RODO-2510 file (C-alpha; in nm, 4 decimals, decimal comma):
residues 238
     n   res          X          Y          Z
     1     m    11,3562     9,2108    11,8645
     2     t    10,9913     9,2629    11,9614
     3     h    10,8160     9,5401    11,7713
     4     t    10,6072     9,7758    11,9825
     5     p    10,2927     9,8654    11,7828
     6     r    10,2738    10,2286    11,6736
     7     l     9,9855    10,4464    11,5533
     8     i    10,0705    10,5684    11,2023
     9     l     9,8630    10,7886    10,9695
    10     v     9,9151    10,7406    10,5949
    11     t     9,7666    10,9683    10,3272
    12     g     9,7050    10,8393     9,9766
    13     a     9,6738    10,4942    10,1338
    14     s     9,4446    10,3345     9,8759
    15     r     9,6951    10,2795     9,5938
    16     g    10,0589    10,2838     9,4870
    17     i    10,3248    10,3581     9,7452
    18     g    10,0726    10,4636    10,0104
    19     r     9,8860    10,1345     9,9883
    20     a    10,2120     9,9388    10,0051
    21     v    10,3211    10,1444    10,3077
    22     a     9,9915    10,0748    10,4881
    23     l    10,0290     9,7010    10,4254
    24     e    10,3928     9,6930    10,5399
    25     l    10,3059     9,8820    10,8586
    26     a    10,0175     9,6434    10,9261
    27     r    10,2438     9,3477    10,8589
    28     q    10,4744     9,4582    11,1387
    29     g    10,1804     9,5069    11,3757
    30     d    10,1222     9,8823    11,3628
    31     l     9,7752    10,0368    11,3706
    32     v     9,7260    10,2233    11,0439
    33     i     9,5036    10,5280    10,9978
    34     a     9,4444    10,5058    10,6227
    35     v     9,3378    10,8271    10,4500
    36     a     9,2267    10,8309    10,0839
    37     r     8,9472    10,9564     9,8615
    38     s     8,8075    10,6200     9,7515
    39     k     8,5938    10,4454    10,0121
    40     a     8,5808    10,1260     9,8039
    41     a     8,9597    10,1135     9,7684
    42     l     9,0000    10,1711    10,1421
    43     q     8,7618     9,8851    10,2190
    44     k     8,9664     9,6565     9,9941
    45     l     9,2819     9,7655    10,1773
    46     d     9,1086     9,6966    10,5069
    47     d     9,0297     9,3407    10,3959
    48     e     9,3977     9,2827    10,3161
    49     i     9,5103     9,4315    10,6467
    50     r     9,2653     9,2128    10,8385
    51     a     9,3988     8,9099    10,6491
    52     l     9,7396     8,9978    10,7955
    53     g     9,5906     8,9802    11,1445
    54     s     9,6034     9,3559    11,1949
    55     e     9,3524     9,6403    11,1771
    56     a     9,3142     9,9855    11,0277
    57     l     9,1097    10,2974    11,0837
    58     l     8,9658    10,4066    10,7486
    59     v     8,9258    10,7768    10,6724
    60     p     8,7635    10,8466    10,3317
    61     m     8,8515    11,2094    10,2692
    62     d     8,9563    11,4479     9,9944
    63     l     9,2639    11,6385    10,1128
    64     k     9,1268    11,9521     9,9479
    65     d     8,8726    11,9521    10,2322
    66     t     9,0448    12,1817    10,4823
    67     k     8,7604    12,1532    10,7331
    68     g     8,7808    11,7765    10,7042
    69     i     9,1493    11,7816    10,7986
    70     e     9,0701    11,9945    11,1019
    71     t     8,7907    11,7568    11,2029
    72     l     9,0254    11,4599    11,1594
    73     g     9,2749    11,6124    11,4009
    74     k     9,0044    11,6679    11,6618
    75     a     8,8642    11,3152    11,6188
    76     l     9,2075    11,1555    11,6598
    77     t     9,2716    11,3667    11,9682
    78     e     8,9488    11,2396    12,1254
    79     k     9,0012    10,8762    12,0230
    80     f     9,3770    10,8288    12,0752
    81     g     9,5295    11,1452    12,2236
    82     h     9,8535    11,0892    12,0347
    83     l    10,0048    10,9896    11,6992
    84     d    10,3389    10,8096    11,6580
    85     g    10,3937    10,8546    11,2861
    86     f    10,2735    11,0445    10,9802
    87     v    10,3437    10,9345    10,6214
    88     a    10,2442    11,2207    10,3884
    89     n    10,2269    11,0260    10,0654
    90     a     9,9174    11,1568     9,8833
    91     g    10,0022    11,3423     9,5668
    92     l     9,8419    11,4715     9,2489
    93     l    10,0299    11,4693     8,9186
    94     g     9,8071    11,7314     8,7646
    95     t     9,8179    11,8215     8,3970
    96     l    10,1541    11,7836     8,2272
    97     g    10,2126    12,0381     7,9522
    98     p    10,3292    12,3920     7,8743
    99     l    10,2763    12,6389     8,1570
   100     e    10,1271    12,8879     7,9134
   101     t     9,8374    12,6518     7,8441
   102     t     9,7932    12,5042     8,1945
   103     g     9,4437    12,5737     8,3222
   104     p     9,4069    12,7534     8,6558
   105     r     9,1983    12,4718     8,8064
   106     s     9,4659    12,2097     8,7374
   107     l     9,7370    12,4354     8,8811
   108     e     9,5361    12,5147     9,1936
   109     e     9,4364    12,1530     9,2602
   110     t     9,7957    12,0303     9,2248
   111     i     9,9240    12,2954     9,4657
   112     q     9,6358    12,2338     9,7050
   113     v     9,6853    11,8554     9,7329
   114     n    10,0654    11,8416     9,7213
   115     l    10,1461    12,1492     9,9288
   116     t     9,8575    12,3294    10,1000
   117     a     9,6936    12,0129    10,2370
   118     n    10,0206    11,9114    10,3987
   119     a    10,0451    12,2489    10,5712
   120     h     9,6959    12,1900    10,7141
   121     l     9,7884    11,8346    10,8151
   122     i    10,0967    11,9624    10,9980
   123     r     9,8758    12,2002    11,1949
   124     a     9,6157    11,9301    11,2697
   125     l     9,8536    11,6440    11,3502
   126     g    10,1490    11,8267    11,5049
   127     p     9,9991    11,8466    11,8563
   128     l     9,9180    11,4740    11,8431
   129     l    10,2695    11,3834    11,7329
   130     h    10,4164    11,5805    12,0220
   131     q    10,2284    11,3483    12,2591
   132     s    10,4288    11,0481    12,1345
   133     a    10,7552    10,9359    12,2949
   134     a    10,9136    10,8945    11,9503
   135     p    10,7158    11,0923    11,6909
   136     r    10,8225    11,0624    11,3277
   137     a    10,6966    11,2229    11,0044
   138     v    10,8015    11,1645    10,6455
   139     f    10,6832    11,3449    10,3327
   140     v    10,7093    11,1900     9,9874
   141     t    10,8762    11,4222     9,7383
   142     s    11,0073    11,3887     9,3822
   143     g    11,3285    11,3976     9,1837
   144     v    11,1887    11,6774     8,9664
   145     v    11,2661    11,9218     9,2481
   146     a    11,6389    11,8603     9,2110
   147     r    11,6161    11,8109     8,8331
   148     p    11,3385    12,0379     8,6970
   149     r    11,2075    11,9569     8,3527
   150     a    10,9819    12,1078     8,0893
   151     f    10,6052    12,0481     8,1095
   152     w    10,6078    11,9477     8,4794
   153     g    10,5685    12,3047     8,6128
   154     p    10,2746    12,2770     8,8583
   155     y    10,3818    11,9388     8,9968
   156     q    10,7451    12,0281     9,0508
   157     a    10,6536    12,3695     9,1926
   158     s    10,4216    12,2014     9,4443
   159     k    10,6913    11,9531     9,5477
   160     a    10,9567    12,2261     9,5751
   161     g    10,7202    12,4176     9,8010
   162     l    10,6594    12,1005    10,0034
   163     e    11,0309    12,0502    10,0572
   164     a    11,0708    12,4081    10,1819
   165     l    10,7721    12,3657    10,4136
   166     v    10,8988    12,0378    10,5586
   167     k    11,2502    12,1694    10,6170
   168     a    11,1035    12,4656    10,8069
   169     w    10,8963    12,2311    11,0262
   170     a    11,1977    12,0093    11,0904
   171     d    11,4071    12,3098    11,1917
   172     e    11,1340    12,4393    11,4217
   173     n    11,1373    12,1051    11,6049
   174     e    11,5110    12,0441    11,6025
   175     k    11,5282    12,0393    11,9842
   176     m    11,2111    11,8308    12,0205
   177     a    11,1541    11,4555    11,9972
   178     l    10,9810    11,4940    11,6587
   179     r    11,1941    11,3871    11,3592
   180     v    11,0768    11,5145    11,0189
   181     n    11,2240    11,4033    10,6853
   182     l    11,1645    11,3947    10,3102
   183     f    11,1710    11,0758    10,1031
   184     d    11,2276    11,0675     9,7268
   185     p    11,1256    10,7217     9,5986
   186     g    11,2494    10,7801     9,2443
   187     a    11,0733    10,5995     8,9600
   188     v    10,8350    10,3355     9,0989
   189     r    10,5920    10,0935     8,9317
   190     t    10,2731    10,2873     9,0094
   191     g     9,9698    10,4148     8,8241
   192     m    10,0890    10,7738     8,8574
   193     r    10,4233    10,6861     8,7018
   194     a    10,2499    10,5070     8,4125
   195     e    10,0335    10,8153     8,3569
   196     a    10,3398    11,0406     8,3493
   197     m    10,5580    10,8073     8,1409
   198     p    10,3217    10,5993     7,9213
   199     g    10,6006    10,4647     7,6988
   200     e    10,8091    10,3277     7,9853
   201     d    10,8335     9,9549     8,0618
   202     p    10,6989     9,9319     8,4206
   203     m    10,8821     9,6048     8,4775
   204     t    11,2114     9,7939     8,4745
   205     l    11,1017     9,9816     8,7886
   206     p    11,0918     9,8661     9,1520
   207     p    10,7451     9,7719     9,2814
   208     p    10,5797     9,9847     9,5519
   209     q    10,6317     9,7110     9,8124
   210     e    11,0089     9,7295     9,7768
   211     v    11,0069    10,1066     9,8213
   212     a    10,7601    10,0869    10,1103
   213     r    10,9876     9,8564    10,3102
   214     e    11,2494    10,1312    10,3128
   215     l    11,0092    10,4211    10,3606
   216     i    10,8483    10,2819    10,6760
   217     k    11,1847    10,2802    10,8523
   218     l    11,1633    10,6608    10,8541
   219     v    10,8603    10,6508    11,0853
   220     g    11,0231    10,3996    11,3185
   221     p    11,1642    10,5056    11,6579
   222     a    11,5176    10,4149    11,5464
   223     e    11,5235    10,7027    11,2920
   224     t    11,7250    10,9903    11,4387
   225     r    11,7780    11,2204    11,1395
   226     t    11,5642    11,5283    11,0870
   227     g    11,5448    11,7772    10,8021
   228     a    11,7043    11,5220    10,5693
   229     r    11,6176    11,4472    10,2074
   230     i    11,6525    11,0716    10,1681
   231     t    11,6238    10,8833     9,8395
   232     f    11,5247    10,5214     9,7905
   233     r    11,8648    10,4489     9,6338
   234     d    12,0395    10,6032     9,9367
   235     r    11,8391    10,3724    10,1640
   236     l    11,9469    10,0686     9,9650
   237     r    12,3133    10,1610    10,0092
   238     t    12,2884    10,1946    10,3893
***
């Protein structure tokens, strides 16, 4: 079956799952809009995407920059006029530790990147997605929402808020073409996971590429679910 190229925006595209997602999308011929803080890491990603015979639009940006998100939406409207897919992958682990000793800056930054930025992205990208014949959005969440644990307060609160936000957006668009879902990758061999679980053997975990191959299906036109919370393990069983 011939794949029709789609225009997909990926946040947190310079490393981990986001980087793997960008490469998998490029491999199947999609045009990737890669958003990340590190310009150098984005340029390295661009080299790899070009080696695959594809191309990417690089957007070096800190998601705490609300004005920047607004400007991005306007620029994409002028350049493309539509967006086929949105992979909201960027996330900040923040400081792990007792809530009573968590600094306000760490709490605010974690909430801002994992939750607030996604609300701004929905506002900026929503109109573009509605211009696509088969718009799809997927937000990366975490198992700590379903299984809260000590010392993860800010991170799991931000992800719980994200899930509530995404389910509201999905419900608001239930009668529209837009399909919006959550994806829980579980434990993956990434830098963030190593930071959170320093004593864990990373080789016991699936690599980002394996997870990405399943995640990208959720921004494909064949995905019909909306408002669903899908785990990587669930995808493997289907």
